[in-house]
Backbone as JSON Lines, residues from 0, in Angstrom:
{"i":0,"aa":"M","n":[62.24,-130.75,-126.0],"ca":[63.68,-130.24,-125.15],"c":[62.61,-129.6,-124.19]}
{"i":1,"aa":"T","n":[63.09,-129.95,-122.95],"ca":[62.49,-129.46,-121.95],"c":[63.61,-128.28,-121.74]}
{"i":2,"aa":"A","n":[62.63,-127.43,-120.74],"ca":[63.64,-125.97,-121.01],"c":[64.83,-126.51,-119.89]}
{"i":3,"aa":"L","n":[64.74,-126.98,-119.02],"ca":[65.91,-127.93,-117.81],"c":[66.97,-128.12,-119.34]}
{"i":4,"aa":"K","n":[66.25,-129.3,-119.88],"ca":[67.76,-129.8,-120.27],"c":[67.84,-129.12,-121.46]}
{"i":5,"aa":"S","n":[67.52,-127.31,-122.28],"ca":[67.63,-126.5,-122.83],"c":[69.31,-125.74,-121.91]}
{"i":6,"aa":"E","n":[68.65,-125.46,-120.88],"ca":[69.7,-125.1,-119.85],"c":[70.76,-125.87,-119.41]}
{"i":7,"aa":"T","n":[70.44,-126.88,-119.28],"ca":[72.23,-127.92,-119.07],"c":[72.79,-127.98,-119.91]}
{"i":8,"aa":"M","n":[72.56,-128.11,-121.19],"ca":[73.14,-128.33,-122.42],"c":[73.78,-126.95,-122.73]}
{"i":9,"aa":"T","n":[73.04,-125.67,-122.88],"ca":[74.19,-124.39,-122.44],"c":[74.76,-123.83,-121.67]}
{"i":10,"aa":"H","n":[74.27,-124.66,-120.45],"ca":[75.53,-124.6,-118.91],"c":[77.04,-125.55,-119.74]}
{"i":11,"aa":"E","n":[76.54,-126.37,-120.04],"ca":[77.8,-127.14,-120.32],"c":[78.86,-126.43,-121.36]}
{"i":12,"aa":"A","n":[78.03,-126.11,-122.25],"ca":[78.47,-125.65,-123.77],"c":[79.46,-124.2,-123.07]}
{"i":13,"aa":"G","n":[79.09,-123.75,-122.38],"ca":[79.43,-122.44,-121.82],"c":[80.81,-123.03,-120.6]}
{"i":14,"aa":"I","n":[80.74,-124.06,-119.92],"ca":[82.19,-124.71,-119.28],"c":[83.21,-124.97,-120.59]}
{"i":15,"aa":"S","n":[82.88,-124.98,-121.27],"ca":[84.12,-125.49,-121.87],"c":[84.58,-124.89,-123.1]}
{"i":16,"aa":"K","n":[84.3,-123.49,-122.8],"ca":[84.63,-122.16,-123.37],"c":[85.27,-121.62,-122.73]}
{"i":17,"aa":"V","n":[85.75,-121.73,-121.46],"ca":[86.3,-121.1,-120.4],"c":[87.83,-121.18,-121.0]}
{"i":18,"aa":"E","n":[88.36,-120.15,-121.03],"ca":[90.3,-119.64,-121.18],"c":[90.59,-119.22,-120.48]}
{"i":19,"aa":"R","n":[91.81,-119.97,-120.29],"ca":[93.12,-119.78,-118.6],"c":[93.73,-118.87,-118.75]}
{"i":20,"aa":"N","n":[94.13,-117.92,-117.52],"ca":[94.62,-116.55,-117.34],"c":[95.94,-116.87,-118.36]}
{"i":21,"aa":"P","n":[96.69,-115.68,-119.12],"ca":[97.8,-115.77,-119.71],"c":[98.8,-116.22,-118.49]}
{"i":22,"aa":"V","n":[98.55,-115.77,-117.68],"ca":[99.72,-115.28,-115.93],"c":[99.56,-116.59,-115.63]}
{"i":23,"aa":"A","n":[98.51,-117.41,-115.53],"ca":[98.36,-119.3,-114.82],"c":[99.47,-119.75,-116.01]}
{"i":24,"aa":"N","n":[99.21,-119.54,-117.25],"ca":[99.65,-120.77,-118.62],"c":[101.42,-120.14,-118.19]}
{"i":25,"aa":"L","n":[101.96,-119.05,-118.23],"ca":[103.01,-119.06,-117.74],"c":[103.43,-119.54,-116.38]}
{"i":26,"aa":"W","n":[102.68,-119.37,-115.25],"ca":[103.16,-120.05,-114.34],"c":[102.97,-121.41,-114.36]}
{"i":27,"aa":"L","n":[102.12,-122.01,-115.25],"ca":[101.79,-123.42,-115.2],"c":[103.04,-123.58,-116.23]}
{"i":28,"aa":"A","n":[103.7,-123.3,-117.39],"ca":[105.01,-123.61,-117.89],"c":[106.1,-123.48,-117.22]}
{"i":29,"aa":"A","n":[106.28,-122.67,-116.66],"ca":[107.62,-122.45,-115.64],"c":[107.22,-123.96,-114.96]}
{"i":30,"aa":"L","n":[106.23,-124.3,-114.18],"ca":[106.67,-125.01,-112.94],"c":[106.7,-126.24,-113.42]}
{"i":31,"aa":"T","n":[105.92,-126.58,-115.26],"ca":[106.06,-127.88,-116.05],"c":[107.96,-127.83,-116.01]}
{"i":32,"aa":"I","n":[108.86,-126.95,-116.15],"ca":[109.61,-127.1,-116.77],"c":[110.25,-127.32,-115.35]}
{"i":33,"aa":"V","n":[109.75,-126.43,-114.18],"ca":[110.91,-126.7,-112.76],"c":[110.34,-128.86,-112.07]}
{"i":34,"aa":"L","n":[109.84,-128.78,-112.89],"ca":[109.29,-130.1,-112.33],"c":[110.11,-130.96,-113.2]}
{"i":35,"aa":"A","n":[110.46,-131.21,-114.28],"ca":[110.75,-131.66,-115.59],"c":[112.6,-131.54,-115.49]}
{"i":36,"aa":"L","n":[112.73,-130.58,-114.17],"ca":[114.26,-130.16,-114.31],"c":[114.41,-130.96,-113.6]}
{"i":37,"aa":"F","n":[113.85,-131.14,-112.74],"ca":[114.32,-131.92,-111.11],"c":[113.9,-133.26,-111.23]}
{"i":38,"aa":"A","n":[112.96,-133.82,-111.83],"ca":[113.25,-135.03,-111.7],"c":[114.14,-136.34,-112.65]}
{"i":39,"aa":"T","n":[114.62,-135.1,-113.65],"ca":[115.6,-135.59,-114.67],"c":[116.59,-135.49,-113.5]}
{"i":40,"aa":"C","n":[117.39,-134.6,-113.06],"ca":[118.55,-134.32,-111.95],"c":[118.67,-135.54,-111.01]}
{"i":41,"aa":"T","n":[116.84,-135.46,-110.29],"ca":[117.1,-136.65,-109.17],"c":[117.37,-138.11,-110.17]}
{"i":42,"aa":"L","n":[116.84,-137.88,-111.0],"ca":[116.72,-139.76,-111.74],"c":[118.57,-139.89,-111.83]}
{"i":43,"aa":"V","n":[119.34,-138.81,-111.89],"ca":[121.0,-138.69,-112.59],"c":[121.42,-139.09,-110.99]}
{"i":44,"aa":"L","n":[120.71,-138.43,-110.0],"ca":[122.37,-138.42,-109.02],"c":[121.93,-140.19,-108.54]}
{"i":45,"aa":"V","n":[120.4,-140.67,-108.8],"ca":[120.49,-141.31,-108.03],"c":[120.65,-143.06,-108.62]}
{"i":46,"aa":"A","n":[120.71,-142.79,-109.89],"ca":[120.82,-143.85,-110.95],"c":[122.35,-143.53,-111.24]}
{"i":47,"aa":"W","n":[122.95,-142.59,-111.19],"ca":[125.02,-142.96,-111.47],"c":[124.99,-143.46,-110.19]}
{"i":48,"aa":"P","n":[125.19,-143.9,-109.25],"ca":[126.13,-144.25,-108.49],"c":[125.39,-145.95,-108.13]}
{"i":49,"aa":"I","n":[123.88,-145.91,-108.23],"ca":[123.85,-147.61,-108.38],"c":[124.47,-148.03,-110.12]}
{"i":50,"aa":"L","n":[124.41,-147.78,-110.78],"ca":[125.3,-147.79,-112.21],"c":[126.64,-148.19,-111.96]}
{"i":51,"aa":"A","n":[127.47,-147.37,-111.06],"ca":[128.56,-146.62,-110.96],"c":[129.03,-148.28,-110.59]}
{"i":52,"aa":"W","n":[128.54,-148.7,-109.38],"ca":[128.32,-149.66,-108.17],"c":[128.22,-151.16,-108.95]}
{"i":53,"aa":"I","n":[127.33,-150.93,-110.66],"ca":[126.81,-152.15,-111.15],"c":[128.12,-152.17,-111.37]}
{"i":54,"aa":"G","n":[129.16,-151.67,-112.53],"ca":[129.83,-151.72,-112.84],"c":[130.79,-151.2,-112.63]}
{"i":55,"aa":"A","n":[131.56,-151.77,-111.25],"ca":[132.44,-151.77,-110.0],"c":[132.17,-153.25,-109.27]}
{"i":56,"aa":"N","n":[131.06,-153.79,-109.42],"ca":[131.12,-154.96,-108.49],"c":[130.78,-156.25,-110.23]}
{"i":57,"aa":"F","n":[130.61,-155.69,-111.22],"ca":[130.31,-156.68,-112.32],"c":[130.77,-156.65,-113.61]}
{"i":58,"aa":"N","n":[131.95,-155.75,-113.4],"ca":[133.22,-155.73,-113.91],"c":[131.92,-155.37,-115.67]}
{"i":59,"aa":"G","n":[131.47,-154.31,-115.28],"ca":[130.65,-153.62,-116.62],"c":[131.61,-152.76,-117.54]}
């Protein structure tokens, strides 16, 4: 194996072992929860009037 190939493999192995900052993990978790709540609330606020309209017009 050439020296260049060996160095490339070592470098790639090092990249896969990088760990994320614990503070970044907390921010990522918080933003994920906020995004999930936002998406859920948006879907409910959009779907509720549509379902009410369908129920009123089609006697559902």
